[in-house]
Backbone as CSV, one residue per row, in Angstrom:
resi,resn,N_x,N_y,N_z,CA_x,CA_y,CA_z,C_x,C_y,C_z
1,UNK,81.451,42.351,148.266,82.870,42.455,147.981,83.174,43.811,147.348
2,UNK,84.292,44.417,147.775,84.716,45.700,147.234,86.072,45.531,146.550
3,UNK,86.312,46.337,145.525,87.593,46.341,144.839,88.452,47.466,145.411
4,UNK,89.586,47.102,145.958,90.476,48.086,146.552,91.877,47.976,145.990
5,UNK,92.783,48.766,146.551,94.187,48.733,146.140,95.072,49.061,147.327
6,UNK,96.219,48.405,147.385,97.233,48.690,148.384,98.064,49.872,147.916
7,UNK,98.268,50.844,148.780,98.891,52.104,148.370,100.415,52.030,148.252
8,UNK,101.032,50.920,148.632,102.494,50.850,148.717,103.197,51.000,147.383
9,UNK,102.510,50.777,146.278,103.160,50.851,144.967,103.461,52.286,144.540
10,UNK,102.898,53.271,145.230,103.122,54.686,144.900,103.579,55.421,146.159
11,UNK,104.792,55.121,146.633,105.225,55.634,147.932,105.411,57.142,147.990
12,UNK,105.619,57.797,146.858,105.851,59.242,146.862,104.561,60.055,146.807
13,UNK,103.444,59.405,146.563,102.170,60.110,146.508,101.640,60.350,147.918
14,UNK,100.879,61.431,148.077,100.168,61.642,149.327,98.911,60.776,149.346
15,UNK,98.361,60.600,150.539,97.130,59.831,150.654,95.988,60.531,149.917
16,UNK,95.992,61.853,149.925,94.972,62.609,149.182,95.079,62.337,147.686
17,UNK,96.295,62.329,147.144,96.472,62.007,145.725,95.984,60.598,145.410
18,UNK,96.321,59.666,146.262,95.920,58.274,146.048,94.404,58.127,146.081
19,UNK,93.770,58.766,147.046,92.318,58.670,147.166,91.637,59.257,145.936
20,UNK,92.106,60.417,145.481,91.517,61.038,144.303,91.679,60.180,143.066
21,UNK,92.871,59.627,142.882,93.114,58.777,141.713,92.266,57.505,141.781
22,UNK,92.222,56.877,142.963,91.465,55.634,143.118,89.987,55.840,142.798
23,UNK,89.425,56.940,143.290,88.003,57.204,143.059,87.707,57.374,141.576
24,UNK,88.527,58.128,140.878,88.309,58.383,139.452,88.481,57.114,138.632
25,UNK,89.315,56.204,139.102,89.661,55.031,138.311,88.986,53.740,138.770
26,UNK,87.882,53.868,139.481,87.019,52.726,139.719,87.332,51.867,140.917
27,UNK,88.151,52.357,141.837,88.425,51.624,143.070,87.500,52.120,144.180
28,UNK,87.205,51.210,145.109,86.248,51.517,146.175,86.877,51.580,147.560
29,UNK,88.111,51.099,147.690,88.739,51.022,149.008,90.246,51.158,148.866
30,UNK,90.884,51.610,149.942,92.338,51.663,150.011,92.824,50.851,151.203
31,UNK,93.808,50.016,150.944,94.579,49.347,151.983,95.831,50.210,152.149
32,UNK,95.913,50.941,153.250,96.876,52.032,153.364,98.176,51.569,154.011
33,UNK,99.291,51.798,153.305,100.618,51.441,153.795,101.052,52.400,154.892
34,UNK,101.539,51.851,156.016,101.882,52.687,157.168,103.259,52.352,157.740
35,UNK,104.227,52.050,156.862,105.593,51.913,157.345,106.038,53.238,157.958
36,UNK,107.015,53.207,158.874,107.465,54.468,159.468,108.232,55.348,158.489
37,UNK,108.790,54.725,157.443,109.544,55.455,156.425,109.651,54.563,155.205
38,UNK,110.087,55.116,154.097,110.312,54.315,152.901,111.814,54.071,152.733
39,UNK,112.147,53.148,151.839,113.549,52.914,151.522,114.121,51.629,152.067
40,UNK,113.400,50.954,152.959,113.910,49.690,153.484,113.936,48.605,152.421
41,UNK,112.899,48.561,151.610,112.836,47.660,150.465,111.766,48.205,149.529
42,UNK,111.640,47.589,148.375,110.596,48.015,147.452,109.215,47.722,148.042
43,UNK,108.224,48.463,147.567,106.821,48.238,147.892,106.514,48.418,149.375
44,UNK,107.049,49.490,149.931,106.620,49.943,151.241,106.434,51.453,151.158
45,UNK,105.534,51.975,151.981,105.245,53.405,151.936,104.756,53.860,153.305
46,UNK,104.840,55.166,153.531,104.434,55.770,154.801,103.312,56.766,154.523
47,UNK,102.093,56.254,154.339,100.983,57.116,153.935,100.139,57.628,155.095
48,UNK,100.394,57.133,156.296,99.788,57.700,157.501,100.830,57.666,158.610
49,UNK,100.965,58.742,159.385,101.977,58.801,160.447,101.478,58.139,161.728
50,UNK,101.372,56.825,161.722,100.679,56.146,162.823,101.401,56.291,164.157
51,UNK,102.708,56.552,164.135,103.437,56.697,165.400,103.115,58.012,166.106
52,UNK,102.582,58.977,165.371,102.176,60.268,165.962,100.742,60.564,165.542
53,UNK,99.844,59.651,165.853,98.494,59.733,165.321,97.542,60.253,166.390
54,UNK,97.297,61.562,166.343,96.409,62.186,167.306,95.037,62.467,166.732
55,UNK,94.262,63.217,167.473,92.879,63.479,167.073,92.809,64.253,165.757
56,UNK,93.777,65.136,165.522,93.772,65.888,164.269,93.955,64.954,163.078
57,UNK,94.892,64.000,163.189,95.108,63.045,162.099,93.897,62.145,161.896
58,UNK,93.252,61.768,162.986,92.037,60.954,162.878,90.969,61.709,162.104
59,UNK,90.735,62.962,162.471,89.703,63.760,161.804,90.033,63.984,160.331
60,UNK,91.285,64.325,160.055,91.668,64.596,158.663,91.533,63.344,157.803
61,UNK,91.941,62.202,158.326,91.866,60.954,157.557,90.421,60.536,157.349
62,UNK,89.616,60.635,158.393,88.202,60.273,158.274,87.499,61.158,157.249
63,UNK,87.775,62.448,157.304,87.151,63.381,156.361,87.611,63.133,154.927
64,UNK,88.890,62.778,154.760,89.404,62.487,153.425,88.658,61.312,152.796
65,UNK,88.489,60.241,153.559,87.805,59.065,153.003,86.322,59.348,152.765
66,UNK,85.715,60.141,153.635,84.318,60.523,153.405,84.187,61.379,152.157
67,UNK,85.127,62.273,151.951,85.087,63.189,150.805,85.143,62.423,149.482
68,UNK,85.934,61.375,149.442,86.082,60.622,148.199,85.178,59.386,148.134
69,UNK,84.422,59.137,149.188,83.503,58.006,149.173,84.205,56.665,149.116
70,UNK,85.350,56.573,149.781,86.139,55.340,149.795,86.121,54.712,151.180
71,UNK,86.381,53.410,151.214,86.553,52.707,152.481,88.040,52.545,152.761
72,UNK,88.428,52.660,154.023,89.778,52.328,154.446,89.713,50.887,154.933
73,UNK,90.143,49.950,154.089,89.883,48.532,154.371,90.832,47.952,155.405
74,UNK,92.089,48.420,155.435,93.081,47.886,156.367,94.281,48.818,156.383
75,UNK,95.045,48.746,157.454,96.362,49.364,157.500,97.395,48.271,157.238
76,UNK,98.445,48.613,156.501,99.406,47.619,156.036,100.804,47.926,156.547
77,UNK,101.330,47.010,157.350,102.709,47.111,157.828,103.293,45.702,157.840
78,UNK,103.838,45.300,156.708,104.291,43.923,156.514,105.779,43.822,156.814
79,UNK,106.082,43.395,158.055,107.463,43.250,158.488,107.639,41.947,159.265
80,UNK,108.886,41.665,159.624,109.277,40.379,160.198,109.147,40.405,161.713
81,UNK,108.065,39.838,162.221,107.821,39.835,163.658,108.651,38.809,164.425
82,UNK,109.456,38.016,163.711,110.390,37.089,164.356,111.833,37.407,163.958
83,UNK,112.105,38.659,163.686,113.430,39.072,163.225,114.509,38.606,164.210
84,UNK,115.651,38.113,163.694,116.684,37.585,164.602,117.396,38.639,165.437
85,UNK,117.400,39.904,164.987,118.032,40.973,165.744,117.027,41.497,166.776
86,UNK,117.295,41.318,168.071,116.316,41.735,169.094,115.926,43.205,169.001
87,UNK,116.887,44.072,168.674,116.575,45.500,168.590,115.646,45.779,167.424
88,UNK,115.916,45.156,166.284,115.045,45.353,165.116,113.669,44.748,165.369
89,UNK,113.627,43.596,166.009,112.327,42.990,166.312,111.499,43.904,167.207
90,UNK,112.145,44.545,168.170,111.416,45.450,169.064,110.908,46.674,168.310
91,UNK,111.708,47.202,167.368,111.233,48.308,166.536,109.975,47.914,165.776
92,UNK,109.988,46.734,165.192,108.841,46.260,164.415,107.629,46.079,165.317
93,UNK,107.852,45.465,166.467,106.757,45.246,167.425,106.136,46.574,167.842
94,UNK,106.978,47.552,168.132,106.482,48.860,168.572,105.671,49.538,167.470
95,UNK,106.181,49.497,166.234,105.449,50.165,165.154,104.163,49.418,164.821
96,UNK,104.174,48.112,164.937,102.932,47.372,164.712,101.879,47.790,165.739
97,UNK,102.294,48.008,166.968,101.338,48.468,167.985,100.832,49.875,167.660
98,UNK,101.706,50.743,167.153,101.238,52.060,166.705,100.188,51.905,165.599
99,UNK,100.420,50.977,164.709,99.471,50.742,163.615,98.125,50.259,164.151
100,UNK,98.176,49.389,165.142,96.936,48.892,165.768,96.198,50.036,166.456
101,UNK,96.940,50.882,167.166,96.313,52.023,167.841,95.628,52.951,166.833
102,UNK,96.306,53.200,165.701,95.715,54.061,164.676,94.476,53.422,164.070
103,UNK,94.529,52.113,163.857,93.352,51.414,163.319,92.175,51.544,164.275
104,UNK,92.432,51.376,165.557,91.359,51.541,166.539,90.773,52.945,166.469
105,UNK,91.629,53.956,166.404,91.161,55.337,166.381,90.326,55.633,165.149
106,UNK,90.651,54.994,164.038,89.946,55.221,162.769,88.755,54.282,162.567
107,UNK,88.593,53.295,163.436,87.538,52.309,163.246,87.840,51.339,162.123
108,UNK,89.136,51.120,161.845,89.559,50.180,160.799,89.690,48.797,161.436
109,UNK,89.084,47.768,160.848,89.042,46.470,161.528,90.309,45.643,161.442
110,UNK,91.214,45.953,160.480,92.337,45.053,160.225,93.661,45.806,160.120
111,UNK,94.707,45.157,160.610,96.085,45.583,160.364,96.818,44.389,159.782
112,UNK,97.455,44.600,158.628,98.163,43.522,157.962,99.628,43.480,158.341
113,UNK,100.161,42.254,158.506,101.551,42.070,158.855,102.010,40.702,158.356
114,UNK,103.248,40.324,158.686,103.781,38.994,158.429,104.074,38.299,159.757
115,UNK,104.101,36.978,159.730,104.668,36.240,160.850,106.170,36.468,160.861
116,UNK,106.805,36.258,159.700,108.242,36.403,159.587,108.979,35.127,159.959
117,UNK,110.284,35.301,160.210,111.114,34.149,160.567,112.485,34.637,161.029
118,UNK,113.033,33.950,162.018,114.445,34.072,162.349,115.184,33.091,161.454
119,UNK,115.860,33.608,160.419,116.453,32.734,159.408,117.698,32.009,159.908
120,UNK,118.134,32.307,161.139,119.272,31.583,161.702,118.833,30.311,162.429
121,UNK,117.517,30.094,162.517,116.994,28.950,163.269,116.098,28.091,162.389
122,UNK,115.833,26.889,162.850,114.974,25.959,162.120,113.519,26.417,162.155
123,UNK,112.721,25.827,161.279,111.290,26.121,161.285,110.680,25.737,162.634
124,UNK,111.046,24.568,163.154,110.479,24.118,164.435,110.794,25.111,165.547
125,UNK,112.037,25.606,165.575,112.397,26.582,166.608,111.638,27.893,166.430
126,UNK,111.401,28.290,165.182,110.634,29.503,164.918,109.186,29.356,165.365
127,UNK,108.606,28.203,165.131,107.219,28.008,165.556,107.115,28.075,167.077
128,UNK,108.088,27.494,167.755,108.085,27.569,169.217,108.240,29.019,169.690
129,UNK,109.139,29.769,169.024,109.322,31.180,169.376,108.062,31.983,169.068
130,UNK,107.418,31.686,167.952,106.183,32.368,167.606,105.106,32.144,168.650
131,UNK,104.992,30.926,169.114,103.993,30.633,170.146,104.291,31.387,171.440
132,UNK,105.568,31.719,171.645,105.947,32.439,172.866,105.679,33.932,172.763
133,UNK,105.967,34.551,171.595,105.955,36.014,171.534,104.780,36.618,170.766
134,UNK,104.152,35.854,169.869,103.137,36.460,169.006,101.765,36.634,169.663
135,UNK,101.330,35.749,170.567,100.010,35.967,171.172,99.850,37.320,171.849
136,UNK,100.930,37.886,172.360,100.844,39.207,172.998,100.388,40.268,172.005
137,UNK,100.860,40.163,170.752,100.442,41.104,169.717,98.981,40.889,169.344
138,UNK,98.581,39.636,169.234,97.181,39.329,168.931,96.269,39.862,170.025
139,UNK,96.681,39.676,171.273,95.877,40.164,172.398,95.808,41.689,172.396
140,UNK,96.926,42.328,172.119,96.952,43.791,172.073,95.956,44.308,171.032
141,UNK,95.940,43.663,169.867,94.996,44.062,168.821,93.557,43.767,169.244
142,UNK,93.331,42.575,169.759,91.975,42.184,170.131,91.366,43.081,171.184
143,UNK,92.180,43.527,172.135,91.688,44.436,173.174,91.235,45.772,172.597
144,UNK,91.679,46.078,171.372,91.337,47.341,170.704,90.380,47.137,169.537
145,UNK,89.790,45.946,169.452,88.796,45.671,168.423,89.374,45.523,167.031
146,UNK,90.645,45.134,166.952,91.345,45.029,165.676,91.817,43.595,165.480
147,UNK,91.736,43.094,164.255,92.267,41.781,163.914,93.587,41.946,163.166
148,UNK,94.564,41.119,163.505,95.817,41.069,162.762,95.667,40.070,161.619
149,UNK,95.865,40.571,160.397,95.739,39.724,159.216,97.127,39.520,158.614
150,UNK,97.443,38.282,158.284,98.767,37.916,157.795,98.668,37.553,156.322
151,UNK,99.515,38.175,155.520,99.577,37.791,154.101,100.446,36.545,153.963
152,UNK,100.014,35.641,153.086,100.709,34.369,152.907,101.866,34.457,151.910
153,UNK,102.583,35.568,151.907,103.746,35.738,151.040,104.902,34.888,151.571
154,UNK,105.649,34.261,150.694,106.758,33.400,151.103,107.922,34.226,151.653
155,UNK,108.152,35.409,151.122,109.248,36.297,151.535,110.593,35.573,151.481
156,UNK,110.829,34.923,150.353,112.058,34.158,150.162,113.305,35.036,150.177
157,UNK,113.159,36.313,149.850,114.308,37.213,149.860,114.844,37.516,151.242
158,UNK,114.089,37.203,152.282,114.556,37.396,153.651,115.504,36.288,154.112
159,UNK,115.525,35.167,153.408,116.361,34.031,153.808,117.619,34.021,152.950
160,UNK,118.793,33.814,153.517,120.025,33.866,152.722,120.088,32.832,151.610
161,UNK,119.336,31.740,151.736,119.329,30.711,150.698,118.042,30.701,149.883
162,UNK,117.205,31.706,150.061,115.979,31.793,149.276,114.860,30.894,149.754
163,UNK,114.955,30.405,150.980,113.890,29.574,151.543,112.831,30.489,152.183
164,UNK,111.690,29.963,152.584,110.637,30.825,153.126,111.094,31.669,154.309
165,UNK,110.828,32.971,154.210,111.161,33.904,155.277,109.948,34.385,156.047
166,UNK,108.771,33.886,155.682,107.523,34.238,156.373,106.756,32.946,156.582
167,UNK,106.666,32.491,157.816,106.083,31.176,158.095,104.559,31.257,158.140
168,UNK,104.031,31.613,156.963,102.577,31.689,156.780,102.225,31.370,155.337
169,UNK,103.058,30.581,154.667,102.919,30.404,153.225,102.031,29.242,152.812
170,UNK,101.670,28.366,153.735,100.893,27.177,153.373,99.715,26.987,154.311
171,UNK,98.678,26.270,153.869,97.564,25.988,154.775,97.965,25.290,156.066
172,UNK,98.979,24.454,156.019,99.461,23.820,157.247,99.896,24.877,158.267
173,UNK,100.632,25.874,157.797,101.085,26.943,158.678,99.963,27.909,159.029
174,UNK,98.998,28.073,158.116,97.842,28.906,158.455,97.149,28.352,159.696
175,UNK,96.968,27.043,159.727,96.267,26.437,160.859,97.012,26.700,162.161
176,UNK,98.342,26.687,162.082,99.136,27.009,163.271,98.917,28.457,163.682
177,UNK,98.980,29.386,162.733,98.843,30.799,163.114,97.406,31.128,163.512
178,UNK,96.426,30.445,162.921,95.038,30.651,163.357,94.882,30.264,164.820
179,UNK,95.602,29.223,165.238,95.505,28.793,166.640,96.031,29.859,167.595
180,UNK,96.852,30.779,167.067,97.370,31.885,167.872,96.466,33.116,167.814
181,UNK,95.450,33.082,166.926,94.490,34.184,166.855,94.612,35.080,165.644
182,UNK,95.510,34.760,164.701,95.654,35.564,163.496,94.568,35.230,162.473
183,UNK,94.359,36.168,161.554,93.494,35.966,160.395,94.345,36.071,159.136
184,UNK,93.717,35.894,157.971,94.459,35.780,156.720,94.113,36.900,155.759
185,UNK,95.154,37.537,155.222,95.010,38.413,154.061,95.443,37.557,152.874
186,UNK,94.499,36.878,152.284,94.723,35.782,151.327,95.174,36.321,149.977
187,UNK,96.288,35.773,149.459,96.842,36.205,148.174,97.126,34.968,147.333
188,UNK,96.435,34.825,146.187,96.594,33.613,145.389,97.910,33.514,144.633
189,UNK,98.601,34.624,144.417,99.826,34.580,143.608,100.901,33.722,144.265
190,UNK,101.063,33.848,145.560,102.104,33.088,146.258,101.780,31.596,146.265
191,UNK,100.518,31.275,146.455,100.116,29.867,146.434,100.404,29.245,145.079
192,UNK,100.171,30.007,144.016,100.319,29.481,142.664,101.746,29.052,142.382
193,UNK,102.729,29.892,142.715,104.102,29.532,142.344,104.674,28.436,143.220
194,UNK,104.143,28.243,144.437,104.649,27.134,145.250,103.872,25.842,145.016
195,UNK,102.967,25.848,144.041,102.322,24.612,143.625,101.014,24.281,144.312
196,UNK,100.425,25.246,145.015,99.135,25.039,145.679,98.057,25.694,144.837
197,UNK,96.971,24.981,144.592,95.845,25.541,143.852,95.119,26.534,144.757
198,UNK,95.180,27.834,144.471,94.576,28.804,145.391,93.071,28.621,145.552
199,UNK,92.399,28.222,144.488,90.941,28.069,144.554,90.560,27.029,145.607
200,UNK,91.381,25.986,145.726,91.065,24.908,146.670,91.316,25.303,148.124
201,UNK,91.936,26.448,148.359,92.188,26.883,149.741,91.104,27.811,150.269
202,UNK,90.157,28.168,149.428,89.162,29.162,149.865,88.126,28.544,150.801
203,UNK,87.471,27.489,150.364,86.386,26.911,151.156,86.825,26.462,152.552
204,UNK,87.955,25.766,152.703,88.313,25.287,154.046,88.641,26.393,155.038
205,UNK,89.046,27.576,154.533,89.547,28.618,155.430,88.773,29.927,155.320
206,UNK,87.578,29.876,154.723,86.843,31.106,154.454,86.529,31.879,155.725
207,UNK,86.392,31.185,156.850,86.071,31.896,158.086,87.244,32.730,158.598
208,UNK,88.442,32.496,158.059,89.613,33.259,158.454,90.112,34.184,157.346
209,UNK,89.525,34.078,156.156,89.890,34.979,155.057,88.995,36.205,155.163
210,UNK,89.494,37.255,155.807,88.677,38.444,156.047,89.051,39.594,155.121
211,UNK,90.161,39.441,154.417,90.653,40.442,153.480,91.443,39.654,152.444
212,UNK,91.499,40.134,151.211,92.218,39.399,150.174,93.002,40.366,149.306
213,UNK,94.139,39.907,148.814,94.940,40.718,147.909,94.901,40.124,146.509
214,UNK,94.851,41.002,145.534,94.770,40.592,144.133,96.104,40.870,143.461
215,UNK,96.900,39.827,143.363,98.172,39.902,142.647,98.269,38.644,141.799
216,UNK,98.821,38.771,140.604,98.953,37.640,139.694,100.407,37.213,139.636
217,UNK,100.668,36.069,139.001,102.028,35.564,138.875,102.185,34.883,137.524
218,UNK,103.291,35.155,136.861,103.612,34.549,135.565,104.739,33.545,135.765
219,UNK,104.502,32.300,135.375,105.460,31.222,135.559,106.173,30.923,134.245
220,UNK,107.457,30.617,134.335,108.263,30.264,133.169,108.793,28.847,133.388
221,UNK,108.093,27.862,132.821,108.454,26.463,133.048,109.832,26.147,132.490
222,UNK,110.213,26.780,131.369,111.530,26.544,130.800,112.640,26.972,131.737
223,UNK,112.491,28.145,132.346,113.492,28.605,133.299,113.514,27.726,134.545
224,UNK,112.364,27.225,134.942,112.321,26.332,136.114,113.114,25.049,135.836
225,UNK,113.110,24.606,134.586,113.898,23.429,134.237,115.393,23.652,134.433
226,UNK,115.820,24.894,134.375,117.237,25.213,134.614,117.539,25.401,136.095
227,UNK,116.680,26.173,136.791,117.000,26.568,138.163,116.386,25.658,139.212
228,UNK,115.324,24.953,138.856,114.602,24.185,139.856,113.632,25.051,140.631
229,UNK,112.805,24.420,141.410,111.771,25.114,142.162,112.345,26.203,143.063
230,UNK,113.518,25.964,143.663,114.072,26.900,144.639,114.736,28.099,143.990
231,UNK,114.793,28.142,142.661,115.247,29.321,141.965,116.760,29.441,141.856
232,UNK,117.176,30.590,141.339,118.585,30.850,141.096,119.420,30.742,142.377
233,UNK,120.629,30.226,142.208,121.603,30.309,143.290,122.301,31.666,143.239
234,UNK,122.747,32.062,142.052,123.405,33.348,141.873,122.362,34.388,141.469
235,UNK,121.929,35.170,142.443,120.873,36.162,142.205,121.436,37.539,141.857
236,UNK,122.731,37.632,141.679,123.405,38.855,141.233,122.959,40.066,142.059
237,UNK,122.988,39.896,143.357,122.684,41.013,144.243,121.212,41.283,144.485
238,UNK,120.320,40.533,143.848,118.883,40.729,144.048,118.295,39.484,144.704
239,UNK,118.088,39.489,146.025,117.624,38.283,146.708,116.222,37.846,146.313
240,UNK,115.488,38.704,145.602,114.118,38.382,145.216,114.028,37.777,143.806
241,UNK,115.142,37.658,143.111,115.126,37.156,141.733,115.227,35.633,141.732
242,UNK,114.078,34.970,141.657,114.046,33.509,141.634,114.350,32.945,140.250
243,UNK,114.155,33.746,139.212,114.562,33.353,137.875,113.520,32.660,137.030
244,UNK,112.457,32.140,137.646,111.479,31.392,136.841,110.036,31.846,137.030
245,UNK,109.819,32.871,137.814,108.480,33.446,137.937,108.617,34.923,138.300
246,UNK,107.546,35.663,138.026,107.512,37.074,138.392,106.063,37.468,138.645
247,UNK,105.882,38.455,139.506,104.540,38.950,139.795,104.019,39.775,138.622
248,UNK,102.702,39.710,138.409,102.031,40.514,137.400,100.761,41.106,138.015
249,UNK,100.212,42.126,137.354,98.906,42.628,137.784,97.836,41.625,137.354
250,UNK,96.705,41.589,138.055,95.657,40.621,137.717,95.261,40.673,136.247
251,UNK,95.177,39.481,135.659,94.819,39.347,134.257,95.990,39.071,133.350
252,UNK,97.222,39.221,133.851,98.407,39.032,133.018,99.266,37.853,133.471
253,UNK,98.704,36.992,134.310,99.440,35.832,134.795,98.603,34.576,134.759
254,UNK,98.931,33.625,135.623,98.294,32.309,135.614,97.078,32.178,136.536
255,UNK,96.827,33.128,137.417,95.702,33.005,138.346,94.387,33.088,137.578
256,UNK,93.474,32.178,137.876,92.155,32.145,137.242,91.209,33.045,138.045
257,UNK,91.187,34.321,137.687,90.431,35.290,138.482,88.924,35.071,138.453
258,UNK,88.308,34.731,137.325,86.866,34.438,137.383,86.539,33.329,138.377
259,UNK,87.366,32.282,138.412,87.098,31.190,139.348,87.374,31.621,140.782
260,UNK,88.444,32.394,140.993,88.772,32.872,142.337,87.639,33.722,142.900
261,UNK,87.206,34.709,142.124,86.162,35.610,142.631,84.848,34.865,142.822
262,UNK,84.537,33.972,141.894,83.304,33.189,142.022,83.331,32.335,143.289
263,UNK,84.464,31.696,143.562,84.553,30.856,144.761,84.492,31.699,146.037
264,UNK,85.098,32.893,146.022,84.968,33.778,147.183,83.507,34.136,147.420
265,UNK,82.788,34.473,146.336,81.356,34.765,146.474,80.594,33.545,146.976
266,UNK,80.896,32.399,146.417,80.170,31.172,146.782,80.229,30.914,148.285
267,UNK,81.367,31.227,148.887,81.547,30.904,150.304,81.372,32.117,151.220
268,UNK,80.780,33.186,150.663,80.311,34.272,151.512,81.309,35.356,151.841
269,UNK,82.393,35.477,151.079,83.362,36.540,151.340,82.739,37.897,151.034
270,UNK,82.802,38.806,151.985,82.212,40.138,151.809,83.240,41.238,152.077
271,UNK,84.507,40.884,152.069,85.548,41.862,152.365,86.047,42.584,151.135
272,UNK,87.257,43.102,151.235,87.886,43.851,150.146,88.878,42.969,149.407
273,UNK,88.804,43.004,148.088,89.809,42.389,147.220,90.730,43.517,146.781
274,UNK,91.946,43.539,147.317,92.833,44.693,147.233,93.979,44.412,146.271
275,UNK,94.062,45.182,145.195,95.120,44.995,144.203,96.467,45.365,144.819
276,UNK,97.407,44.428,144.765,98.776,44.665,145.214,99.663,44.668,143.970
277,UNK,100.109,45.836,143.570,100.837,46.011,142.307,102.339,45.867,142.549
278,UNK,102.905,44.746,142.082,104.349,44.533,142.127,104.847,44.048,140.765
279,UNK,104.168,44.434,139.711,104.444,43.967,138.356,105.632,44.741,137.776
280,UNK,106.758,44.050,137.456,107.916,44.772,136.935,107.705,45.324,135.527
281,UNK,106.798,44.734,134.750,106.523,45.240,133.407,105.835,46.594,133.488
282,UNK,104.865,46.701,134.416,104.133,47.947,134.609,104.634,48.643,135.867
283,UNK,105.947,48.851,135.926,106.574,49.525,137.042,107.641,50.470,136.560
284,UNK,108.335,51.083,137.493,109.453,51.945,137.141,109.175,53.424,137.241
285,UNK,107.959,53.845,136.931,107.588,55.253,137.087,106.084,55.329,137.319
286,UNK,105.635,56.492,137.754,104.229,56.636,138.146,103.276,56.351,136.993
287,UNK,103.645,56.769,135.791,102.753,56.560,134.653,102.529,55.082,134.390
288,UNK,103.593,54.294,134.425,103.445,52.859,134.176,102.750,52.162,135.346
289,UNK,103.058,52.585,136.552,102.404,51.980,137.717,100.894,52.213,137.675
290,UNK,100.486,53.442,137.387,99.044,53.714,137.341,98.382,52.996,136.168
291,UNK,99.107,52.820,135.068,98.543,52.037,133.969,98.349,50.586,134.394
292,UNK,99.300,50.053,135.151,99.136,48.703,135.675,97.919,48.580,136.577
293,UNK,97.688,49.594,137.401,96.499,49.587,138.266,95.217,49.662,137.434
294,UNK,95.257,50.376,136.324,94.086,50.423,135.435,93.835,49.051,134.795
295,UNK,94.905,48.368,134.393,94.752,47.022,133.825,94.119,46.090,134.855
296,UNK,94.593,46.172,136.095,94.033,45.336,137.157,92.555,45.642,137.372
297,UNK,92.225,46.925,137.395,90.827,47.313,137.602,89.950,46.786,136.470
298,UNK,90.419,46.899,135.226,89.625,46.415,134.093,89.472,44.892,134.118
299,UNK,90.468,44.191,134.648,90.392,42.739,134.730,89.408,42.268,135.806
300,UNK,89.377,42.978,136.938,88.606,42.509,138.085,87.219,43.112,138.183
301,UNK,87.059,44.354,137.720,85.782,45.049,137.898,84.586,44.287,137.341
302,UNK,84.685,43.655,136.153,83.521,42.922,135.648,83.122,41.718,136.489
303,UNK,84.034,41.242,137.352,83.762,40.040,138.148,83.090,40.351,139.473
304,UNK,83.088,41.630,139.882,82.601,42.012,141.196,81.245,42.672,141.067
305,UNK,80.297,42.147,141.791,78.924,42.645,141.709,78.869,44.063,142.257
306,UNK,78.313,44.980,141.478,78.239,46.388,141.899,77.233,46.540,143.021
């Protein structure tokens, strides 16, 4: 197992800056954000130009990772592959294919994405649509030696009523997406707030957990008593404000990291555990963000066998 970090939390940094900082601060791998641009929402970044990725970019990227002794664990492009707007869905599909092509050129085994959801339709209709359109993406990746890994984030902010906007949030849905050929970028924080014990999901699905994200979550039971599980109705312009929980860096929330890492080891996980920093306490500017990444590294490093 390697300790890595997702680069999306520092969108203004170059990949060279990120690699240098990661190496000095005890990280072994980067999960590189490859959105086409920044600004669509928080926590996205464009750290590799995958849409124009030629031999020069391949050589420069390969040499950069060799120079710093880091692994490029995955490319990250987390968008809605079932978007209700056909034009936007096609943009996402096209860029995901660019990401797959770049991964093939770099010898990177994984590209991360979401299943997504058409929020104007029922879950049943979305599953039927997914079965119709998603296998083509899986096949495109497979033909290039790349696996598509889906993060189990609920993406409640994508739904106008705060319901799940990414139909990959539960083991029931994992089994459906596995049947289509997807793999899992497993994140315990999302499971925790929806009431699923993340530790209990490792053993049954370890053969599909090929990459993992390390994000924590802090729950406020008192606030939940006011808003209920589904969170605030009046989000005051912020669709992501549920009111009773917030993401934290590992070690500052409810996830039992010693048990999580031990169970991953027990069942043979040998991939990258990648810190995904979305902690509002340790956010807002580069200094606080990097301090949050240091806290995460100090929390997780003792648990991972060197």
